[in-house]
GULO-511359 format. One record per residue (C-alpha): residue in three letters; residue number from 0; chain; x, y, z. Coordinates in Angstrom, 2 decimals. Example, Ala and Ser with C-alpha at 12.3 -4.5 7.8 and 13.67 -1.06 7.14 Angstrom:
<rs>
<r><rest>ALA</rest><nr>0</nr><kette>A</kette><px>12.30</px><py>-4.50</py><pz>7.80</pz></r>
<r><rest>SER</rest><nr>1</nr><kette>A</kette><px>13.67</px><py>-1.06</py><pz>7.14</pz></r>
</rs>
This chain:
<rs>
<r><rest>MET</rest><nr>0</nr><kette>A</kette><px>0.00</px><py>0.00</py><pz>0.00</pz></r>
<r><rest>ALA</rest><nr>1</nr><kette>A</kette><px>1.06</px><py>3.56</py><pz>-0.66</pz></r>
<r><rest>ASP</rest><nr>2</nr><kette>A</kette><px>2.23</px><py>5.72</py><pz>2.18</pz></r>
<r><rest>THR</rest><nr>3</nr><kette>A</kette><px>-0.57</px><py>8.21</py><pz>2.92</pz></r>
<r><rest>SER</rest><nr>4</nr><kette>A</kette><px>1.77</px><py>10.69</py><pz>4.59</pz></r>
<r><rest>LYS</rest><nr>5</nr><kette>A</kette><px>3.19</px><py>11.56</py><pz>1.14</pz></r>
<r><rest>TYR</rest><nr>6</nr><kette>A</kette><px>-0.24</px><py>12.78</py><pz>0.05</pz></r>
<r><rest>ALA</rest><nr>7</nr><kette>A</kette><px>-1.18</px><py>14.58</py><pz>3.25</pz></r>
<r><rest>ASP</rest><nr>8</nr><kette>A</kette><px>0.41</px><py>17.81</py><pz>2.05</pz></r>
<r><rest>LEU</rest><nr>9</nr><kette>A</kette><px>-1.69</px><py>17.60</py><pz>-1.15</pz></r>
<r><rest>ASP</rest><nr>10</nr><kette>A</kette><px>-4.96</px><py>17.57</py><pz>0.79</pz></r>
<r><rest>GLN</rest><nr>11</nr><kette>A</kette><px>-6.93</px><py>20.67</py><pz>-0.26</pz></r>
<r><rest>ARG</rest><nr>12</nr><kette>A</kette><px>-9.03</px><py>20.60</py><pz>2.90</pz></r>
<r><rest>LYS</rest><nr>13</nr><kette>A</kette><px>-6.15</px><py>22.25</py><pz>4.74</pz></r>
<r><rest>LEU</rest><nr>14</nr><kette>A</kette><px>-6.82</px><py>25.34</py><pz>2.67</pz></r>
<r><rest>PHE</rest><nr>15</nr><kette>A</kette><px>-10.52</px><py>25.48</py><pz>3.61</pz></r>
<r><rest>LYS</rest><nr>16</nr><kette>A</kette><px>-11.85</px><py>28.55</py><pz>5.36</pz></r>
<r><rest>GLU</rest><nr>17</nr><kette>A</kette><px>-13.74</px><py>28.25</py><pz>8.61</pz></r>
<r><rest>GLY</rest><nr>18</nr><kette>A</kette><px>-17.20</px><py>26.78</py><pz>7.97</pz></r>
<r><rest>GLN</rest><nr>19</nr><kette>A</kette><px>-16.31</px><py>25.68</py><pz>4.43</pz></r>
<r><rest>LYS</rest><nr>20</nr><kette>A</kette><px>-17.46</px><py>22.17</py><pz>3.55</pz></r>
<r><rest>GLN</rest><nr>21</nr><kette>A</kette><px>-16.88</px><py>21.89</py><pz>-0.21</pz></r>
<r><rest>MET</rest><nr>22</nr><kette>A</kette><px>-14.14</px><py>22.74</py><pz>-2.66</pz></r>
<r><rest>THR</rest><nr>23</nr><kette>A</kette><px>-14.33</px><py>26.28</py><pz>-3.99</pz></r>
<r><rest>PRO</rest><nr>24</nr><kette>A</kette><px>-15.73</px><py>26.19</py><pz>-7.53</pz></r>
<r><rest>PRO</rest><nr>25</nr><kette>A</kette><px>-13.92</px><py>28.02</py><pz>-10.34</pz></r>
<r><rest>VAL</rest><nr>26</nr><kette>A</kette><px>-14.80</px><py>31.67</py><pz>-10.96</pz></r>
<r><rest>ALA</rest><nr>27</nr><kette>A</kette><px>-16.40</px><py>30.74</py><pz>-14.30</pz></r>
<r><rest>ASP</rest><nr>28</nr><kette>A</kette><px>-18.86</px><py>28.33</py><pz>-12.64</pz></r>
<r><rest>SER</rest><nr>29</nr><kette>A</kette><px>-22.41</px><py>29.48</py><pz>-13.38</pz></r>
<r><rest>THR</rest><nr>30</nr><kette>A</kette><px>-23.78</px><py>28.33</py><pz>-10.02</pz></r>
<r><rest>ARG</rest><nr>31</nr><kette>A</kette><px>-21.13</px><py>30.31</py><pz>-8.20</pz></r>
<r><rest>GLY</rest><nr>32</nr><kette>A</kette><px>-21.90</px><py>33.34</py><pz>-10.33</pz></r>
<r><rest>PHE</rest><nr>33</nr><kette>A</kette><px>-25.60</px><py>33.04</py><pz>-9.55</pz></r>
<r><rest>TYR</rest><nr>34</nr><kette>A</kette><px>-25.15</px><py>32.88</py><pz>-5.78</pz></r>
<r><rest>GLU</rest><nr>35</nr><kette>A</kette><px>-22.53</px><py>35.63</py><pz>-5.70</pz></r>
<r><rest>SER</rest><nr>36</nr><kette>A</kette><px>-24.77</px><py>37.98</py><pz>-7.70</pz></r>
<r><rest>LEU</rest><nr>37</nr><kette>A</kette><px>-27.73</px><py>37.04</py><pz>-5.50</pz></r>
<r><rest>LEU</rest><nr>38</nr><kette>A</kette><px>-25.68</px><py>37.92</py><pz>-2.44</pz></r>
<r><rest>GLU</rest><nr>39</nr><kette>A</kette><px>-24.77</px><py>41.29</py><pz>-3.94</pz></r>
<r><rest>GLU</rest><nr>40</nr><kette>A</kette><px>-28.39</px><py>42.08</py><pz>-4.80</pz></r>
<r><rest>LYS</rest><nr>41</nr><kette>A</kette><px>-29.89</px><py>40.70</py><pz>-1.60</pz></r>
<r><rest>PRO</rest><nr>42</nr><kette>A</kette><px>-27.29</px><py>40.54</py><pz>1.22</pz></r>
<r><rest>ASP</rest><nr>43</nr><kette>A</kette><px>-29.74</px><py>38.77</py><pz>3.58</pz></r>
<r><rest>SER</rest><nr>44</nr><kette>A</kette><px>-30.48</px><py>35.90</py><pz>1.20</pz></r>
<r><rest>ILE</rest><nr>45</nr><kette>A</kette><px>-30.30</px><py>32.71</py><pz>3.24</pz></r>
<r><rest>ILE</rest><nr>46</nr><kette>A</kette><px>-29.44</px><py>30.45</py><pz>0.31</pz></r>
<r><rest>ALA</rest><nr>47</nr><kette>A</kette><px>-26.73</px><py>32.79</py><pz>-0.97</pz></r>
<r><rest>ILE</rest><nr>48</nr><kette>A</kette><px>-25.12</px><py>33.07</py><pz>2.46</pz></r>
<r><rest>ARG</rest><nr>49</nr><kette>A</kette><px>-25.18</px><py>29.31</py><pz>2.88</pz></r>
<r><rest>TYR</rest><nr>50</nr><kette>A</kette><px>-23.64</px><py>28.64</py><pz>-0.53</pz></r>
<r><rest>CYS</rest><nr>51</nr><kette>A</kette><px>-20.90</px><py>31.25</py><pz>-0.21</pz></r>
<r><rest>VAL</rest><nr>52</nr><kette>A</kette><px>-19.88</px><py>30.03</py><pz>3.26</pz></r>
<r><rest>GLU</rest><nr>53</nr><kette>A</kette><px>-20.02</px><py>26.31</py><pz>2.51</pz></r>
<r><rest>TYR</rest><nr>54</nr><kette>A</kette><px>-18.09</px><py>26.70</py><pz>-0.75</pz></r>
<r><rest>GLY</rest><nr>55</nr><kette>A</kette><px>-15.74</px><py>29.49</py><pz>0.42</pz></r>
<r><rest>CYS</rest><nr>56</nr><kette>A</kette><px>-16.43</px><py>31.72</py><pz>-2.58</pz></r>
<r><rest>LYS</rest><nr>57</nr><kette>A</kette><px>-15.68</px><py>35.10</py><pz>-1.00</pz></r>
<r><rest>SER</rest><nr>58</nr><kette>A</kette><px>-12.45</px><py>36.66</py><pz>0.29</pz></r>
<r><rest>LEU</rest><nr>59</nr><kette>A</kette><px>-11.42</px><py>35.92</py><pz>3.87</pz></r>
<r><rest>GLU</rest><nr>60</nr><kette>A</kette><px>-12.74</px><py>39.24</py><pz>5.25</pz></r>
<r><rest>VAL</rest><nr>61</nr><kette>A</kette><px>-16.14</px><py>38.89</py><pz>3.59</pz></r>
<r><rest>HIS</rest><nr>62</nr><kette>A</kette><px>-16.21</px><py>35.20</py><pz>4.50</pz></r>
<r><rest>LYS</rest><nr>63</nr><kette>A</kette><px>-15.84</px><py>36.00</py><pz>8.20</pz></r>
<r><rest>LYS</rest><nr>64</nr><kette>A</kette><px>-18.77</px><py>38.44</py><pz>8.07</pz></r>
<r><rest>LEU</rest><nr>65</nr><kette>A</kette><px>-20.89</px><py>35.91</py><pz>6.21</pz></r>
<r><rest>LEU</rest><nr>66</nr><kette>A</kette><px>-19.86</px><py>33.20</py><pz>8.66</pz></r>
<r><rest>LYS</rest><nr>67</nr><kette>A</kette><px>-21.31</px><py>35.22</py><pz>11.55</pz></r>
<r><rest>LYS</rest><nr>68</nr><kette>A</kette><px>-24.63</px><py>35.59</py><pz>9.68</pz></r>
<r><rest>TYR</rest><nr>69</nr><kette>A</kette><px>-24.50</px><py>31.90</py><pz>8.73</pz></r>
<r><rest>ASN</rest><nr>70</nr><kette>A</kette><px>-23.97</px><py>30.80</py><pz>12.34</pz></r>
<r><rest>ASN</rest><nr>71</nr><kette>A</kette><px>-26.81</px><py>33.04</py><pz>13.57</pz></r>
<r><rest>LEU</rest><nr>72</nr><kette>A</kette><px>-29.15</px><py>31.62</py><pz>10.95</pz></r>
<r><rest>LYS</rest><nr>73</nr><kette>A</kette><px>-28.02</px><py>28.09</py><pz>11.77</pz></r>
<r><rest>ASP</rest><nr>74</nr><kette>A</kette><px>-28.71</px><py>28.65</py><pz>15.48</pz></r>
<r><rest>LYS</rest><nr>75</nr><kette>A</kette><px>-32.20</px><py>29.95</py><pz>14.65</pz></r>
<r><rest>GLY</rest><nr>76</nr><kette>A</kette><px>-32.86</px><py>26.81</py><pz>12.59</pz></r>
<r><rest>ALA</rest><nr>77</nr><kette>A</kette><px>-33.03</px><py>28.45</py><pz>9.16</pz></r>
<r><rest>PHE</rest><nr>78</nr><kette>A</kette><px>-31.30</px><py>25.48</py><pz>7.53</pz></r>
<r><rest>SER</rest><nr>79</nr><kette>A</kette><px>-33.09</px><py>22.78</py><pz>9.52</pz></r>
<r><rest>MET</rest><nr>80</nr><kette>A</kette><px>-36.16</px><py>21.32</py><pz>7.82</pz></r>
<r><rest>GLY</rest><nr>81</nr><kette>A</kette><px>-37.47</px><py>20.05</py><pz>11.16</pz></r>
<r><rest>ALA</rest><nr>82</nr><kette>A</kette><px>-37.40</px><py>23.55</py><pz>12.63</pz></r>
<r><rest>LYS</rest><nr>83</nr><kette>A</kette><px>-39.21</px><py>24.94</py><pz>9.57</pz></r>
<r><rest>ILE</rest><nr>84</nr><kette>A</kette><px>-41.94</px><py>22.31</py><pz>9.83</pz></r>
<r><rest>LYS</rest><nr>85</nr><kette>A</kette><px>-42.34</px><py>22.96</py><pz>13.53</pz></r>
<r><rest>ALA</rest><nr>86</nr><kette>A</kette><px>-42.68</px><py>26.72</py><pz>12.95</pz></r>
<r><rest>ALA</rest><nr>87</nr><kette>A</kette><px>-45.23</px><py>26.15</py><pz>10.17</pz></r>
<r><rest>LEU</rest><nr>88</nr><kette>A</kette><px>-47.31</px><py>23.87</py><pz>12.39</pz></r>
<r><rest>GLU</rest><nr>89</nr><kette>A</kette><px>-47.28</px><py>26.41</py><pz>15.22</pz></r>
<r><rest>LYS</rest><nr>90</nr><kette>A</kette><px>-48.31</px><py>29.15</py><pz>12.81</pz></r>
<r><rest>LYS</rest><nr>91</nr><kette>A</kette><px>-51.09</px><py>26.98</py><pz>11.41</pz></r>
<r><rest>SER</rest><nr>92</nr><kette>A</kette><px>-52.42</px><py>26.12</py><pz>14.85</pz></r>
<r><rest>LYS</rest><nr>93</nr><kette>A</kette><px>-52.54</px><py>29.82</py><pz>15.78</pz></r>
<r><rest>GLY</rest><nr>94</nr><kette>A</kette><px>-54.13</px><py>30.85</py><pz>12.47</pz></r>
<r><rest>GLY</rest><nr>95</nr><kette>A</kette><px>-56.47</px><py>27.85</py><pz>12.32</pz></r>
<r><rest>VAL</rest><nr>96</nr><kette>A</kette><px>-59.01</px><py>29.43</py><pz>14.69</pz></r>
<r><rest>LYS</rest><nr>97</nr><kette>A</kette><px>-59.70</px><py>32.32</py><pz>12.35</pz></r>
<r><rest>LYS</rest><nr>98</nr><kette>A</kette><px>-60.18</px><py>29.96</py><pz>9.44</pz></r>
<r><rest>ASP</rest><nr>99</nr><kette>A</kette><px>-62.75</px><py>27.90</py><pz>11.36</pz></r>
<r><rest>LYS</rest><nr>100</nr><kette>A</kette><px>-64.85</px><py>31.01</py><pz>12.02</pz></r>
<r><rest>LYS</rest><nr>101</nr><kette>A</kette><px>-64.98</px><py>31.81</py><pz>8.32</pz></r>
<r><rest>ASP</rest><nr>102</nr><kette>A</kette><px>-66.03</px><py>28.26</py><pz>7.51</pz></r>
<r><rest>LYS</rest><nr>103</nr><kette>A</kette><px>-68.83</px><py>28.40</py><pz>10.10</pz></r>
<r><rest>GLU</rest><nr>104</nr><kette>A</kette><px>-70.15</px><py>31.67</py><pz>8.67</pz></r>
<r><rest>ASN</rest><nr>105</nr><kette>A</kette><px>-70.32</px><py>30.19</py><pz>5.18</pz></r>
<r><rest>LYS</rest><nr>106</nr><kette>A</kette><px>-72.07</px><py>27.06</py><pz>6.45</pz></r>
<r><rest>GLU</rest><nr>107</nr><kette>A</kette><px>-74.66</px><py>29.08</py><pz>8.36</pz></r>
<r><rest>GLY</rest><nr>108</nr><kette>A</kette><px>-75.79</px><py>30.83</py><pz>5.20</pz></r>
<r><rest>LYS</rest><nr>109</nr><kette>A</kette><px>-73.70</px><py>33.96</py><pz>5.47</pz></r>
<r><rest>GLU</rest><nr>110</nr><kette>A</kette><px>-72.30</px><py>34.09</py><pz>1.98</pz></r>
<r><rest>PRO</rest><nr>111</nr><kette>A</kette><px>-69.65</px><py>36.54</py><pz>0.88</pz></r>
<r><rest>LYS</rest><nr>112</nr><kette>A</kette><px>-70.93</px><py>39.66</py><pz>-0.94</pz></r>
<r><rest>GLU</rest><nr>113</nr><kette>A</kette><px>-69.64</px><py>38.55</py><pz>-4.33</pz></r>
<r><rest>LYS</rest><nr>114</nr><kette>A</kette><px>-71.56</px><py>35.29</py><pz>-4.21</pz></r>
<r><rest>LYS</rest><nr>115</nr><kette>A</kette><px>-74.73</px><py>37.08</py><pz>-3.10</pz></r>
<r><rest>GLU</rest><nr>116</nr><kette>A</kette><px>-74.46</px><py>39.60</py><pz>-5.91</pz></r>
<r><rest>LYS</rest><nr>117</nr><kette>A</kette><px>-73.93</px><py>36.88</py><pz>-8.53</pz></r>
<r><rest>LYS</rest><nr>118</nr><kette>A</kette><px>-76.84</px><py>34.91</py><pz>-7.16</pz></r>
<r><rest>GLU</rest><nr>119</nr><kette>A</kette><px>-79.15</px><py>37.95</py><pz>-7.24</pz></r>
<r><rest>LYS</rest><nr>120</nr><kette>A</kette><px>-78.17</px><py>38.80</py><pz>-10.82</pz></r>
<r><rest>LYS</rest><nr>121</nr><kette>A</kette><px>-78.84</px><py>35.24</py><pz>-11.88</pz></r>
<r><rest>GLU</rest><nr>122</nr><kette>A</kette><px>-82.25</px><py>35.23</py><pz>-10.21</pz></r>
<r><rest>LYS</rest><nr>123</nr><kette>A</kette><px>-83.18</px><py>38.54</py><pz>-11.87</pz></r>
<r><rest>LYS</rest><nr>124</nr><kette>A</kette><px>-82.09</px><py>37.22</py><pz>-15.24</pz></r>
<r><rest>GLU</rest><nr>125</nr><kette>A</kette><px>-84.12</px><py>34.03</py><pz>-14.81</pz></r>
<r><rest>GLY</rest><nr>126</nr><kette>A</kette><px>-87.12</px><py>36.11</py><pz>-13.71</pz></r>
<r><rest>LYS</rest><nr>127</nr><kette>A</kette><px>-86.96</px><py>38.21</py><pz>-16.88</pz></r>
<r><rest>GLU</rest><nr>128</nr><kette>A</kette><px>-86.75</px><py>35.13</py><pz>-19.08</pz></r>
<r><rest>GLU</rest><nr>129</nr><kette>A</kette><px>-89.85</px><py>33.66</py><pz>-17.42</pz></r>
<r><rest>ASN</rest><nr>130</nr><kette>A</kette><px>-91.82</px><py>36.91</py><pz>-17.90</pz></r>
<r><rest>GLU</rest><nr>131</nr><kette>A</kette><px>-90.94</px><py>37.25</py><pz>-21.60</pz></r>
<r><rest>PRO</rest><nr>132</nr><kette>A</kette><px>-92.74</px><py>34.09</py><pz>-22.81</pz></r>
<r><rest>LYS</rest><nr>133</nr><kette>A</kette><px>-95.95</px><py>35.15</py><pz>-20.98</pz></r>
<r><rest>GLU</rest><nr>134</nr><kette>A</kette><px>-95.91</px><py>38.54</py><pz>-22.66</pz></r>
<r><rest>GLN</rest><nr>135</nr><kette>A</kette><px>-95.34</px><py>36.93</py><pz>-26.07</pz></r>
<r><rest>LYS</rest><nr>136</nr><kette>A</kette><px>-98.33</px><py>34.61</py><pz>-25.52</pz></r>
<r><rest>GLU</rest><nr>137</nr><kette>A</kette><px>-100.58</px><py>37.51</py><pz>-24.54</pz></r>
<r><rest>ASN</rest><nr>138</nr><kette>A</kette><px>-99.53</px><py>39.51</py><pz>-27.66</pz></r>
<r><rest>ALA</rest><nr>139</nr><kette>A</kette><px>-100.22</px><py>36.60</py><pz>-30.00</pz></r>
</rs>
């Protein structure tokens, strides 16, 4: 077997910045270009911050600033799907009460204005159509 100590100095992971997980893509990489431009346009973009930190795209000074934002977002659970689901369920349970009231109103016969107006127009139209044949019979 080959001696691994010979290749230890060739390991690119030694050059990684703090928080970096992947090799830095070349400057001409379209994905890198997308996320870097997104970060310039929207500095608080969660996906852009995550990409630039995990791939080490920015200079060391900018990387350190992004790393602070990244760690704050990570602590809040912005990258955790479980935390997002939990927050959505809590929001739904709080907002669910209002939705139930609306459903009850509709079931009790309290229709929204638009539906009432459409219904009234339809009834008027049907009423006119019924009156027209009677008038035609009387005239004949």
